[in-house]
PyMOL Python script that loads the backbone (N, CA, C, O; Angstrom):
from pymol import cmd

cmd.read_pdbstr("""\
ATOM      1  N   GLY A   1       1.013  -0.725   0.021  1.00  0.00           N
ATOM      2  CA  GLY A   1       0.241   0.088   0.053  1.00  0.00           C
ATOM      3  C   GLY A   1       0.897   1.243  -0.445  1.00  0.00           C
ATOM      4  O   GLY A   1       1.921   1.617  -1.018  1.00  0.00           O
ATOM      5  N   MET A   2      -0.059   1.589  -0.007  1.00  0.00           N
ATOM      6  CA  MET A   2       0.426   3.431  -0.406  1.00  0.00           C
ATOM      7  C   MET A   2       0.602   4.669   0.696  1.00  0.00           C
ATOM      8  O   MET A   2      -0.017   5.715   0.503  1.00  0.00           O
ATOM      9  N   THR A   3       1.018   4.595   1.257  1.00  0.00           N
ATOM     10  CA  THR A   3       1.916   6.476   2.731  1.00  0.00           C
ATOM     11  C   THR A   3       0.926   6.761   2.777  1.00  0.00           C
ATOM     12  O   THR A   3       0.450   6.919   1.653  1.00  0.00           O
ATOM     13  N   CYS A   4       0.334   6.918   3.478  1.00  0.00           N
ATOM     14  CA  CYS A   4      -0.540   8.660   3.820  1.00  0.00           C
ATOM     15  C   CYS A   4       0.293   9.428   4.459  1.00  0.00           C
ATOM     16  O   CYS A   4       0.550   9.197   5.640  1.00  0.00           O
ATOM     17  N   ASP A   5       1.234  11.177   3.335  1.00  0.00           N
ATOM     18  CA  ASP A   5       2.029  12.359   3.506  1.00  0.00           C
ATOM     19  C   ASP A   5       1.847  12.453   2.364  1.00  0.00           C
ATOM     20  O   ASP A   5       2.229  12.099   1.249  1.00  0.00           O
ATOM     21  N   PRO A   6       0.689  13.414   3.270  1.00  0.00           N
ATOM     22  CA  PRO A   6      -0.073  15.072   2.803  1.00  0.00           C
ATOM     23  C   PRO A   6       1.488  14.918   1.652  1.00  0.00           C
ATOM     24  O   PRO A   6       2.652  14.519   1.695  1.00  0.00           O
ATOM     25  N   ALA A   7       0.286  15.678   0.500  1.00  0.00           N
ATOM     26  CA  ALA A   7       1.703  16.605  -0.289  1.00  0.00           C
ATOM     27  C   ALA A   7       1.228  17.860  -0.221  1.00  0.00           C
ATOM     28  O   ALA A   7       0.057  18.094  -0.520  1.00  0.00           O
ATOM     29  N   TYR A   8       2.319  19.096   0.296  1.00  0.00           N
ATOM     30  CA  TYR A   8       1.268  20.511   0.398  1.00  0.00           C
ATOM     31  C   TYR A   8       0.393  20.883   1.698  1.00  0.00           C
ATOM     32  O   TYR A   8      -0.115  21.968   1.983  1.00  0.00           O
ATOM     33  N   GLY A   9       0.360  19.290   2.622  1.00  0.00           N
ATOM     34  CA  GLY A   9      -0.244  19.368   3.578  1.00  0.00           C
ATOM     35  C   GLY A   9      -2.268  18.830   3.112  1.00  0.00           C
ATOM     36  O   GLY A   9      -3.079  18.586   4.006  1.00  0.00           O
ATOM     37  N   TYR A  10      -2.552  18.785   1.905  1.00  0.00           N
ATOM     38  CA  TYR A  10      -3.838  18.933   1.618  1.00  0.00           C
ATOM     39  C   TYR A  10      -3.820  17.551   1.342  1.00  0.00           C
ATOM     40  O   TYR A  10      -2.946  17.299   0.513  1.00  0.00           O
ATOM     41  N   VAL A  11      -4.957  15.752   2.021  1.00  0.00           N
ATOM     42  CA  VAL A  11      -4.768  15.218   2.067  1.00  0.00           C
ATOM     43  C   VAL A  11      -5.040  14.259   0.565  1.00  0.00           C
ATOM     44  O   VAL A  11      -4.849  13.078   0.275  1.00  0.00           O
ATOM     45  N   GLN A  12      -5.426  15.115   0.040  1.00  0.00           N
ATOM     46  CA  GLN A  12      -5.928  14.065  -1.366  1.00  0.00           C
ATOM     47  C   GLN A  12      -4.517  13.674  -1.997  1.00  0.00           C
ATOM     48  O   GLN A  12      -4.256  12.654  -2.634  1.00  0.00           O
ATOM     49  N   ILE A  13      -3.701  14.690  -1.679  1.00  0.00           N
ATOM     50  CA  ILE A  13      -2.156  13.833  -2.479  1.00  0.00           C
ATOM     51  C   ILE A  13      -1.571  12.724  -1.723  1.00  0.00           C
ATOM     52  O   ILE A  13      -0.955  12.934  -0.678  1.00  0.00           O
ATOM     53  N   PRO A  14      -1.710  11.744  -2.129  1.00  0.00           N
ATOM     54  CA  PRO A  14      -1.990  10.688  -2.938  1.00  0.00           C
ATOM     55  C   PRO A  14      -3.580   9.855  -3.071  1.00  0.00           C
ATOM     56  O   PRO A  14      -4.190   9.096  -3.823  1.00  0.00           O
ATOM     57  N   CYS A  15      -3.768  10.754  -1.496  1.00  0.00           N
ATOM     58  CA  CYS A  15      -4.604   9.852  -0.376  1.00  0.00           C
ATOM     59  C   CYS A  15      -6.006   9.345  -1.035  1.00  0.00           C
ATOM     60  O   CYS A  15      -6.641   8.370  -0.634  1.00  0.00           O
ATOM     61  N   ILE A  16      -6.489  10.476  -2.484  1.00  0.00           N
ATOM     62  CA  ILE A  16      -7.761  10.136  -2.428  1.00  0.00           C
ATOM     63  C   ILE A  16      -7.942   8.654  -3.672  1.00  0.00           C
ATOM     64  O   ILE A  16      -8.898   7.927  -3.943  1.00  0.00           O
ATOM     65  N   GLU A  17      -6.359   8.722  -4.231  1.00  0.00           N
ATOM     66  CA  GLU A  17      -6.247   7.471  -4.641  1.00  0.00           C
ATOM     67  C   GLU A  17      -5.993   6.535  -4.487  1.00  0.00           C
ATOM     68  O   GLU A  17      -6.116   5.637  -5.320  1.00  0.00           O
ATOM     69  N   ARG A  18      -5.477   6.399  -3.181  1.00  0.00           N
ATOM     70  CA  ARG A  18      -5.194   5.237  -2.633  1.00  0.00           C
ATOM     71  C   ARG A  18      -6.012   4.898  -1.962  1.00  0.00           C
ATOM     72  O   ARG A  18      -6.035   3.670  -1.873  1.00  0.00           O
ATOM     73  N   ASN A  19      -7.319   5.772  -0.971  1.00  0.00           N
ATOM     74  CA  ASN A  19      -8.651   4.937  -0.956  1.00  0.00           C
ATOM     75  C   ASN A  19      -9.920   4.714  -2.081  1.00  0.00           C
ATOM     76  O   ASN A  19     -10.926   4.050  -1.829  1.00  0.00           O
ATOM     77  N   ALA A  20      -9.529   5.745  -3.996  1.00  0.00           N
ATOM     78  CA  ALA A  20     -10.263   4.543  -4.299  1.00  0.00           C
ATOM     79  C   ALA A  20      -9.494   3.044  -4.775  1.00  0.00           C
ATOM     80  O   ALA A  20      -9.998   1.929  -4.650  1.00  0.00           O
ATOM     81  N   MET A  21      -8.263   3.330  -5.298  1.00  0.00           N
ATOM     82  CA  MET A  21      -8.088   1.450  -5.884  1.00  0.00           C
ATOM     83  C   MET A  21      -8.656   0.932  -4.079  1.00  0.00           C
ATOM     84  O   MET A  21      -9.588   0.137  -3.956  1.00  0.00           O
ATOM     85  N   GLY A  22      -7.958   1.502  -2.884  1.00  0.00           N
ATOM     86  CA  GLY A  22      -9.180   0.303  -2.053  1.00  0.00           C
ATOM     87  C   GLY A  22     -10.067  -0.055  -2.545  1.00  0.00           C
ATOM     88  O   GLY A  22     -10.056  -1.018  -3.312  1.00  0.00           O
ATOM     89  N   ALA A  23     -11.246   0.713  -2.204  1.00  0.00           N
ATOM     90  CA  ALA A  23     -12.003   0.136  -2.313  1.00  0.00           C
ATOM     91  C   ALA A  23     -12.288  -0.391  -3.704  1.00  0.00           C
ATOM     92  O   ALA A  23     -13.093  -1.314  -3.830  1.00  0.00           O
ATOM     93  N   GLN A  24     -11.748   0.077  -4.641  1.00  0.00           N
ATOM     94  CA  GLN A  24     -12.540  -1.522  -6.221  1.00  0.00           C
ATOM     95  C   GLN A  24     -11.377  -2.496  -5.019  1.00  0.00           C
ATOM     96  O   GLN A  24     -12.242  -2.638  -4.155  1.00  0.00           O
ATOM     97  N   ARG A  25     -10.285  -3.119  -4.482  1.00  0.00           N
ATOM     98  CA  ARG A  25     -10.168  -4.464  -4.343  1.00  0.00           C
ATOM     99  C   ARG A  25     -10.502  -5.209  -3.081  1.00  0.00           C
ATOM    100  O   ARG A  25     -10.307  -6.331  -2.616  1.00  0.00           O
ATOM    101  N   ALA A  26     -11.410  -3.485  -2.547  1.00  0.00           N
ATOM    102  CA  ALA A  26     -12.714  -3.896  -1.335  1.00  0.00           C
ATOM    103  C   ALA A  26     -13.837  -5.311  -2.653  1.00  0.00           C
ATOM    104  O   ALA A  26     -14.291  -6.451  -2.558  1.00  0.00           O
ATOM    105  N   VAL A  27     -13.766  -4.158  -3.743  1.00  0.00           N
ATOM    106  CA  VAL A  27     -14.701  -5.540  -4.578  1.00  0.00           C
ATOM    107  C   VAL A  27     -14.495  -6.465  -4.802  1.00  0.00           C
ATOM    108  O   VAL A  27     -14.842  -7.549  -4.334  1.00  0.00           O
ATOM    109  N   ASP A  28     -13.703  -6.082  -5.798  1.00  0.00           N
ATOM    110  CA  ASP A  28     -13.104  -7.304  -5.852  1.00  0.00           C
ATOM    111  C   ASP A  28     -12.821  -8.548  -6.014  1.00  0.00           C
ATOM    112  O   ASP A  28     -12.906  -9.409  -6.890  1.00  0.00           O
ATOM    113  N   ALA A  29     -12.132  -8.324  -3.972  1.00  0.00           N
ATOM    114  CA  ALA A  29     -12.323  -9.004  -3.206  1.00  0.00           C
ATOM    115  C   ALA A  29     -13.858  -9.683  -2.843  1.00  0.00           C
ATOM    116  O   ALA A  29     -13.994 -10.847  -2.466  1.00  0.00           O
ATOM    117  N   ALA A  30     -14.728  -8.932  -2.992  1.00  0.00           N
ATOM    118  CA  ALA A  30     -15.418  -9.324  -1.995  1.00  0.00           C
ATOM    119  C   ALA A  30     -16.478 -10.452  -3.277  1.00  0.00           C
ATOM    120  O   ALA A  30     -17.089 -11.333  -2.671  1.00  0.00           O
ATOM    121  N   ASN A  31     -16.677 -10.471  -4.648  1.00  0.00           N
ATOM    122  CA  ASN A  31     -16.513 -10.597  -5.957  1.00  0.00           C
ATOM    123  C   ASN A  31     -15.464 -12.159  -6.044  1.00  0.00           C
ATOM    124  O   ASN A  31     -15.337 -12.961  -6.969  1.00  0.00           O
ATOM    125  N   TYR A  32     -14.945 -12.133  -4.890  1.00  0.00           N
ATOM    126  CA  TYR A  32     -13.708 -13.371  -5.264  1.00  0.00           C
ATOM    127  C   TYR A  32     -14.244 -14.427  -3.980  1.00  0.00           C
ATOM    128  O   TYR A  32     -14.351 -15.647  -4.109  1.00  0.00           O
ATOM    129  N   ALA A  33     -14.457 -13.888  -3.105  1.00  0.00           N
ATOM    130  CA  ALA A  33     -15.354 -14.550  -1.974  1.00  0.00           C
ATOM    131  C   ALA A  33     -16.410 -14.670  -1.861  1.00  0.00           C
ATOM    132  O   ALA A  33     -16.661 -15.787  -1.409  1.00  0.00           O
ATOM    133  N   LEU A  34     -17.505 -13.919  -2.086  1.00  0.00           N
ATOM    134  CA  LEU A  34     -18.544 -15.059  -2.689  1.00  0.00           C
ATOM    135  C   LEU A  34     -18.121 -16.159  -4.549  1.00  0.00           C
ATOM    136  O   LEU A  34     -19.089 -16.694  -5.088  1.00  0.00           O
ATOM    137  N   LEU A  35     -17.334 -16.241  -4.922  1.00  0.00           N
ATOM    138  CA  LEU A  35     -16.821 -17.244  -5.846  1.00  0.00           C
ATOM    139  C   LEU A  35     -16.329 -17.980  -5.393  1.00  0.00           C
ATOM    140  O   LEU A  35     -16.264 -18.918  -6.188  1.00  0.00           O
ATOM    141  N   THR A  36     -15.683 -18.304  -4.145  1.00  0.00           N
ATOM    142  CA  THR A  36     -15.910 -19.987  -3.597  1.00  0.00           C
ATOM    143  C   THR A  36     -16.309 -20.176  -2.683  1.00  0.00           C
ATOM    144  O   THR A  36     -16.910 -19.400  -1.939  1.00  0.00           O
ATOM    145  N   ASP A  37     -15.933 -21.791  -2.475  1.00  0.00           N
ATOM    146  CA  ASP A  37     -15.971 -22.102  -2.201  1.00  0.00           C
ATOM    147  C   ASP A  37     -16.140 -22.584  -0.425  1.00  0.00           C
ATOM    148  O   ASP A  37     -16.428 -23.699   0.011  1.00  0.00           O
ATOM    149  N   GLY A  38     -15.890 -21.508   0.229  1.00  0.00           N
ATOM    150  CA  GLY A  38     -15.608 -20.990   1.635  1.00  0.00           C
ATOM    151  C   GLY A  38     -14.258 -21.459   2.293  1.00  0.00           C
ATOM    152  O   GLY A  38     -14.071 -21.423   3.509  1.00  0.00           O
ATOM    153  N   GLU A  39     -13.354 -21.894   1.393  1.00  0.00           N
ATOM    154  CA  GLU A  39     -12.449 -22.397   1.979  1.00  0.00           C
ATOM    155  C   GLU A  39     -11.279 -22.190   1.589  1.00  0.00           C
ATOM    156  O   GLU A  39     -10.783 -22.581   0.532  1.00  0.00           O
ATOM    157  N   HIS A  40     -10.436 -21.132   3.003  1.00  0.00           N
ATOM    158  CA  HIS A  40     -10.039 -20.175   2.742  1.00  0.00           C
ATOM    159  C   HIS A  40      -9.107 -20.307   3.423  1.00  0.00           C
ATOM    160  O   HIS A  40      -9.612 -20.590   4.509  1.00  0.00           O
ATOM    161  N   HIS A  41      -7.244 -20.294   3.645  1.00  0.00           N
ATOM    162  CA  HIS A  41      -5.660 -20.334   3.910  1.00  0.00           C
ATOM    163  C   HIS A  41      -5.331 -19.234   4.371  1.00  0.00           C
ATOM    164  O   HIS A  41      -4.240 -19.237   4.942  1.00  0.00           O
ATOM    165  N   VAL A  42      -6.272 -17.583   4.310  1.00  0.00           N
ATOM    166  CA  VAL A  42      -6.331 -17.009   5.914  1.00  0.00           C
ATOM    167  C   VAL A  42      -6.668 -16.935   6.201  1.00  0.00           C
ATOM    168  O   VAL A  42      -7.757 -16.970   5.627  1.00  0.00           O
ATOM    169  N   THR A  43      -6.753 -16.626   7.874  1.00  0.00           N
ATOM    170  CA  THR A  43      -8.932 -16.073   8.498  1.00  0.00           C
ATOM    171  C   THR A  43      -8.178 -14.826   8.597  1.00  0.00           C
ATOM    172  O   THR A  43      -7.161 -14.133   8.603  1.00  0.00           O
ATOM    173  N   PHE A  44      -9.381 -15.045   8.664  1.00  0.00           N
ATOM    174  CA  PHE A  44      -9.937 -12.768   9.063  1.00  0.00           C
ATOM    175  C   PHE A  44      -9.281 -12.282  10.204  1.00  0.00           C
ATOM    176  O   PHE A  44      -9.706 -11.229  10.678  1.00  0.00           O
ATOM    177  N   ASP A  45      -8.076 -12.991  10.881  1.00  0.00           N
ATOM    178  CA  ASP A  45      -8.155 -13.102  12.683  1.00  0.00           C
ATOM    179  C   ASP A  45      -6.631 -12.680  12.296  1.00  0.00           C
ATOM    180  O   ASP A  45      -6.193 -11.629  12.763  1.00  0.00           O
ATOM    181  N   GLN A  46      -5.798 -13.501  11.430  1.00  0.00           N
ATOM    182  CA  GLN A  46      -4.600 -13.455  10.432  1.00  0.00           C
ATOM    183  C   GLN A  46      -4.505 -12.351  10.571  1.00  0.00           C
ATOM    184  O   GLN A  46      -3.914 -11.683  11.420  1.00  0.00           O
ATOM    185  N   ILE A  47      -5.386 -11.968   9.309  1.00  0.00           N
ATOM    186  CA  ILE A  47      -5.158 -10.460   8.639  1.00  0.00           C
ATOM    187  C   ILE A  47      -5.316  -9.278   9.045  1.00  0.00           C
ATOM    188  O   ILE A  47      -4.658  -8.337   8.600  1.00  0.00           O
ATOM    189  N   VAL A  48      -6.535  -9.131  10.270  1.00  0.00           N
ATOM    190  CA  VAL A  48      -5.959  -8.374  11.565  1.00  0.00           C
ATOM    191  C   VAL A  48      -4.714  -7.886  12.078  1.00  0.00           C
ATOM    192  O   VAL A  48      -4.442  -6.706  12.301  1.00  0.00           O
ATOM    193  N   LYS A  49      -3.982  -8.882  12.246  1.00  0.00           N
ATOM    194  CA  LYS A  49      -2.977  -9.297  13.136  1.00  0.00           C
ATOM    195  C   LYS A  49      -1.687  -8.254  12.454  1.00  0.00           C
ATOM    196  O   LYS A  49      -0.978  -7.413  13.006  1.00  0.00           O
ATOM    197  N   ILE A  50      -1.752  -8.757  10.933  1.00  0.00           N
ATOM    198  CA  ILE A  50      -0.153  -8.223  10.421  1.00  0.00           C
ATOM    199  C   ILE A  50      -0.921  -7.267   9.649  1.00  0.00           C
ATOM    200  O   ILE A  50      -0.785  -7.414   8.434  1.00  0.00           O
ATOM    201  N   MET A  51      -2.039  -5.904  10.176  1.00  0.00           N
ATOM    202  CA  MET A  51      -2.505  -5.145   9.737  1.00  0.00           C
ATOM    203  C   MET A  51      -1.433  -4.584  10.949  1.00  0.00           C
ATOM    204  O   MET A  51      -0.330  -4.044  10.860  1.00  0.00           O
ATOM    205  N   ASP A  52      -2.195  -4.929  12.006  1.00  0.00           N
ATOM    206  CA  ASP A  52      -1.949  -4.493  13.341  1.00  0.00           C
ATOM    207  C   ASP A  52      -0.417  -3.789  13.372  1.00  0.00           C
ATOM    208  O   ASP A  52       0.069  -2.695  13.658  1.00  0.00           O
ATOM    209  N   GLU A  53       0.262  -5.771  12.659  1.00  0.00           N
ATOM    210  CA  GLU A  53       1.866  -5.503  13.385  1.00  0.00           C
ATOM    211  C   GLU A  53       2.173  -3.838  11.809  1.00  0.00           C
ATOM    212  O   GLU A  53       2.794  -2.803  12.052  1.00  0.00           O
ATOM    213  N   THR A  54       1.648  -4.110  10.712  1.00  0.00           N
ATOM    214  CA  THR A  54       1.978  -3.500   9.470  1.00  0.00           C
ATOM    215  C   THR A  54       1.951  -1.793  10.464  1.00  0.00           C
ATOM    216  O   THR A  54       2.857  -0.974  10.620  1.00  0.00           O
ATOM    217  N   GLY A  55       0.680  -1.792  10.908  1.00  0.00           N
ATOM    218  CA  GLY A  55       0.521  -0.602  11.647  1.00  0.00           C
ATOM    219  C   GLY A  55       1.403   0.292  12.179  1.00  0.00           C
ATOM    220  O   GLY A  55       1.830   1.390  11.819  1.00  0.00           O
ATOM    221  N   ARG A  56       1.573  -0.388  13.069  1.00  0.00           N
ATOM    222  CA  ARG A  56       3.403  -0.474  14.236  1.00  0.00           C
ATOM    223  C   ARG A  56       4.148  -0.720  13.411  1.00  0.00           C
ATOM    224  O   ARG A  56       4.667   0.301  12.960  1.00  0.00           O
ATOM    225  N   ASP A  57       4.433  -1.489  13.026  1.00  0.00           N
ATOM    226  CA  ASP A  57       6.306  -1.468  13.047  1.00  0.00           C
ATOM    227  C   ASP A  57       5.967   0.336  11.310  1.00  0.00           C
ATOM    228  O   ASP A  57       7.059   0.664  10.846  1.00  0.00           O
ATOM    229  N   LEU A  58       4.731   1.156  10.660  1.00  0.00           N
ATOM    230  CA  LEU A  58       5.030   1.725   9.774  1.00  0.00           C
ATOM    231  C   LEU A  58       5.369   3.171  10.677  1.00  0.00           C
ATOM    232  O   LEU A  58       4.841   3.376  11.770  1.00  0.00           O
ATOM    233  N   MET A  59       6.263   4.057  10.079  1.00  0.00           N
ATOM    234  CA  MET A  59       7.712   5.299  10.940  1.00  0.00           C
ATOM    235  C   MET A  59       6.473   6.769  10.765  1.00  0.00           C
ATOM    236  O   MET A  59       5.813   7.207   9.823  1.00  0.00           O
ATOM    237  N   ASP A  60       6.604   7.079  11.932  1.00  0.00           N
ATOM    238  CA  ASP A  60       5.487   7.878  12.277  1.00  0.00           C
ATOM    239  C   ASP A  60       5.859   8.231  10.820  1.00  0.00           C
ATOM    240  O   ASP A  60       5.317   7.575   9.930  1.00  0.00           O
ATOM    241  N   LYS A  61       6.673   9.141  10.515  1.00  0.00           N
ATOM    242  CA  LYS A  61       7.091  10.831   9.499  1.00  0.00           C
ATOM    243  C   LYS A  61       5.778   9.946   8.716  1.00  0.00           C
ATOM    244  O   LYS A  61       5.018  10.630   8.030  1.00  0.00           O
ATOM    245  N   TYR A  62       5.560   8.717   8.796  1.00  0.00           N
ATOM    246  CA  TYR A  62       4.703   8.867   7.246  1.00  0.00           C
ATOM    247  C   TYR A  62       2.970   8.969   7.566  1.00  0.00           C
ATOM    248  O   TYR A  62       2.139   8.766   6.681  1.00  0.00           O
ATOM    249  N   ARG A  63       2.796   9.139   8.254  1.00  0.00           N
ATOM    250  CA  ARG A  63       0.945   8.250   8.422  1.00  0.00           C
ATOM    251  C   ARG A  63       0.984  10.338   9.297  1.00  0.00           C
ATOM    252  O   ARG A  63       1.172  10.632  10.478  1.00  0.00           O
ATOM    253  N   GLU A  64       0.786  11.068   8.375  1.00  0.00           N
ATOM    254  CA  GLU A  64       0.139  11.802   7.532  1.00  0.00           C
ATOM    255  C   GLU A  64       0.868  13.256   8.794  1.00  0.00           C
ATOM    256  O   GLU A  64       0.390  14.260   9.321  1.00  0.00           O
ATOM    257  N   THR A  65       1.671  12.845   8.792  1.00  0.00           N
ATOM    258  CA  THR A  65       2.612  14.088   9.669  1.00  0.00           C
ATOM    259  C   THR A  65       3.330  15.065   8.899  1.00  0.00           C
ATOM    260  O   THR A  65       4.014  15.973   9.371  1.00  0.00           O
ATOM    261  N   SER A  66       3.075  14.750   7.336  1.00  0.00           N
ATOM    262  CA  SER A  66       4.447  15.599   6.916  1.00  0.00           C
ATOM    263  C   SER A  66       6.114  15.645   6.748  1.00  0.00           C
ATOM    264  O   SER A  66       7.185  16.191   6.482  1.00  0.00           O
ATOM    265  N   LYS A  67       5.456  14.779   7.075  1.00  0.00           N
ATOM    266  CA  LYS A  67       7.619  14.370   7.643  1.00  0.00           C
ATOM    267  C   LYS A  67       8.399  13.975   6.934  1.00  0.00           C
ATOM    268  O   LYS A  67       9.621  14.111   6.988  1.00  0.00           O
ATOM    269  N   GLY A  68       7.500  13.213   5.877  1.00  0.00           N
ATOM    270  CA  GLY A  68       8.272  12.125   5.161  1.00  0.00           C
ATOM    271  C   GLY A  68       7.609  11.887   3.673  1.00  0.00           C
ATOM    272  O   GLY A  68       6.551  12.468   3.433  1.00  0.00           O
ATOM    273  N   GLY A  69       8.354  10.838   2.422  1.00  0.00           N
ATOM    274  CA  GLY A  69       7.959  11.063   1.565  1.00  0.00           C
ATOM    275  C   GLY A  69       7.190  11.627   0.799  1.00  0.00           C
ATOM    276  O   GLY A  69       7.751  12.707   0.613  1.00  0.00           O
ATOM    277  N   ILE A  70       6.021  11.630   0.062  1.00  0.00           N
ATOM    278  CA  ILE A  70       6.031  12.780  -0.464  1.00  0.00           C
ATOM    279  C   ILE A  70       5.813  14.192  -0.277  1.00  0.00           C
ATOM    280  O   ILE A  70       6.117  15.118  -1.029  1.00  0.00           O
ATOM    281  N   ALA A  71       5.348  14.207   0.630  1.00  0.00           N
ATOM    282  CA  ALA A  71       5.415  15.279   0.893  1.00  0.00           C
ATOM    283  C   ALA A  71       7.095  16.761   1.471  1.00  0.00           C
ATOM    284  O   ALA A  71       7.203  17.829   0.869  1.00  0.00           O
ATOM    285  N   GLN A  72       7.555  16.568   2.022  1.00  0.00           N
ATOM    286  CA  GLN A  72       8.952  16.542   1.794  1.00  0.00           C
ATOM    287  C   GLN A  72       9.509  17.030   0.644  1.00  0.00           C
ATOM    288  O   GLN A  72      10.252  17.990   0.442  1.00  0.00           O
ATOM    289  N   LEU A  73       8.770  15.778  -0.448  1.00  0.00           N
ATOM    290  CA  LEU A  73       9.611  15.995  -0.905  1.00  0.00           C
ATOM    291  C   LEU A  73       9.195  17.597  -1.750  1.00  0.00           C
ATOM    292  O   LEU A  73      10.180  18.212  -2.161  1.00  0.00           O
ATOM    293  N   PHE A  74       7.901  18.205  -1.985  1.00  0.00           N
ATOM    294  CA  PHE A  74       7.745  19.436  -1.729  1.00  0.00           C
ATOM    295  C   PHE A  74       7.708  20.132  -1.242  1.00  0.00           C
ATOM    296  O   PHE A  74       7.384  21.272  -1.576  1.00  0.00           O
ATOM    297  N   PHE A  75       8.265  19.452   0.511  1.00  0.00           N
ATOM    298  CA  PHE A  75       9.015  20.800   0.406  1.00  0.00           C
ATOM    299  C   PHE A  75      10.907  21.484   0.181  1.00  0.00           C
ATOM    300  O   PHE A  75      11.641  22.467   0.082  1.00  0.00           O
ATOM    301  N   THR A  76      10.814  20.328   0.212  1.00  0.00           N
ATOM    302  CA  THR A  76      12.455  20.586  -0.136  1.00  0.00           C
ATOM    303  C   THR A  76      12.582  21.282  -1.968  1.00  0.00           C
ATOM    304  O   THR A  76      13.616  21.319  -2.635  1.00  0.00           O
ATOM    305  N   CYS A  77      11.409  21.684  -2.333  1.00  0.00           N
ATOM    306  CA  CYS A  77      12.181  21.921  -3.239  1.00  0.00           C
ATOM    307  C   CYS A  77      11.822  23.293  -3.845  1.00  0.00           C
ATOM    308  O   CYS A  77      12.475  23.743  -4.786  1.00  0.00           O
TER     309      CYS A  77
END
""", "prot")
cmd.dss("prot")
cmd.show_as("cartoon", "prot")
cmd.util.cbc("prot")
cmd.orient("prot")
């Protein structure tokens, strides 16, 4: 996934694009789940655990602070 590091402090860049992609992936995942037999190799609890670990590992500067990533690109130009 993309980090959320707003350019010029505007959350629209790149968060809107990221959210649009996330919404499409959710629809695709729901459609896929409806087409399967219900047997899954990865459980919901496993996914939640990994998402929690990822969130904890994500450096603070990439959490809508404008201290890293794309946001820094615009502050150094």
